[in-house]
C-alpha positions as a printed Julia matrix, in Angstrom:
65×3 Matrix{Float64}:
 117.88  -42.8   58.73
 115.88  -43.62  55.6
 117.63  -42.45  52.4
 114.29  -42.01  50.57
 113.08  -39.35  53.04
 112.99  -35.79  51.65
 115.87  -33.53  52.58
 115.5   -30.27  54.48
 116.46  -28.18  51.44
 113.07  -27.3   49.86
 114.63  -25.99  46.65
 117.45  -27.97  45.06
 120.1   -26.14  43.02
 118.46  -27.02  39.69
 115.22  -25.3   40.62
 116.98  -22.23  41.97
 118.45  -21.47  38.55
 115.09  -21.89  36.84
 113.43  -19.65  39.41
 116.04  -16.94  38.85
 115.69  -17.25  35.07
 111.91  -16.97  35.4
 112.22  -13.81  37.48
 114.65  -12.27  34.98
 112.33  -13.07  32.07
 109.34  -11.64  33.96
 111.27   -8.43  34.7
 112.28   -8.08  31.04
 108.68   -8.59  29.92
 107.51   -5.97  32.41
 110.02   -3.39  31.17
 109.22   -4.08  27.51
 105.49   -3.89  28.26
 105.82   -0.54  30.02
 107.96    0.86  27.19
 105.47   -0.36  24.58
 102.51    1.14  26.47
 104.33    4.49  26.68
 105.12    4.48  22.95
 101.56    3.54  22.01
 100.17    6.29  24.25
 102.42    8.86  22.61
 101.44    7.73  19.12
  97.76    7.8   20.11
  98.03   11.36  21.37
  99.67   12.51  18.13
  97.05   10.66  16.08
  94.23   12.27  18.09
  95.79   15.69  17.49
  96.05   15.12  13.73
  92.51   13.74  13.54
  91.21   16.92  15.2
  92.59   18.94  12.28
  95.61   20.54  13.91
  98.92   20.74  12.07
 101.35   21.39  14.94
 100.99   18.09  16.76
 104.59   16.93  17.04
 106.15   18.04  20.36
 109.14   20.37  20.08
 112.17   19.55  22.2
 113.63   22.75  23.65
 117.14   22.37  25.1
 117.54   23.44  28.7
 119.67   26.53  29.33
């Protein structure tokens, strides 16, 4: 058997760790992006309310009974 022939394992251990790290980083970026979009949307809604001349734009949190 020729030692220079490729092995059956398509993904050596070194690449497996990089792939996992890449997936973790992508998941973190997705979560941060969704959080940022939500915060920007909320700020935009409050800004639109203020720009329309209203003074009671901030939502009031009412505790559940």
